C-alpha atoms as one frame of an Amber mdcrd trajectory, in Angstrom:
protein
  47.560 -14.136 148.131  44.376 -12.155 147.746  43.261  -9.607 150.336  39.670
  -8.401 150.397  37.989  -5.746 152.504  34.575  -4.243 153.163  34.006  -0.707
 154.406  31.264   1.903 154.716  30.409   5.273 156.275  27.783   6.150 158.884
  25.331   7.353 156.224  25.991   4.454 153.882  25.602   1.963 156.733  22.064
   3.244 157.329  21.306   2.366 153.689  23.087  -0.996 153.988  25.657   0.108
 151.424  29.161  -1.300 151.638  32.216  -1.180 149.443  33.982  -4.449 148.758
  37.463  -4.218 147.333  40.702  -6.028 146.772  44.302  -5.032 147.353  47.840
  -6.293 147.078  49.088  -3.908 149.760  50.449  -5.474 152.934  48.220  -3.271
 155.094  44.560  -3.377 154.081  43.765  -0.307 156.217  46.211   1.696 154.094
  44.175   0.814 151.002  40.903   1.775 152.674  42.337   5.127 153.758  43.615
   5.783 150.206  39.949   5.850 149.177  39.037   8.440 151.809  39.024  11.519
 149.590  38.031  15.096 150.234  34.755  14.629 148.341  33.280  12.612 151.211
  33.026  14.436 154.550  32.428  11.211 156.473  35.094   8.885 157.757  35.361
   5.420 156.311  35.293   2.501 158.677  36.318  -1.021 157.899  33.709  -3.691
 158.519  35.732  -6.776 157.685  39.024  -7.837 156.139  40.098 -11.152 154.704
  43.700 -11.895 153.862  45.718 -14.844 152.632  42.845 -15.944 150.411  43.507
 -18.151 147.381  44.207 -16.221 144.169  40.908 -17.338 142.604  38.939 -15.422
 145.282  38.534 -11.879 143.935  36.343  -8.886 144.640  34.769  -9.350 141.205
  33.718 -12.886 142.094  32.337 -11.691 145.433  30.314  -8.993 143.645  28.980
 -11.564 141.158  28.022 -13.932 143.967  26.201 -11.140 145.825  24.324 -10.216
 142.652  23.339 -13.866 142.138  21.850 -13.713 145.653  19.767 -10.652 144.697
  22.016  -7.937 146.139  21.918  -4.983 143.756  24.938  -2.747 143.163  24.479
   0.924 143.979  26.296   1.825 140.761  26.795  -0.112 137.579
């Protein structure tokens, strides 16, 4: 089953920037914390998690759907 998550930081939240990702780990919070590196002084906080999704629901498809709705990626 697919597990998706969305997280941000205080600064990124002010810009309406969020990270959407996918994991196979049992604990989604573990995956989010793995992305909390020393290069970012701000803590990451999880906005939403979705688990037990069908396999065809992926972060790539979510990103594509957001782009089709006019949401621009911060990086390409």
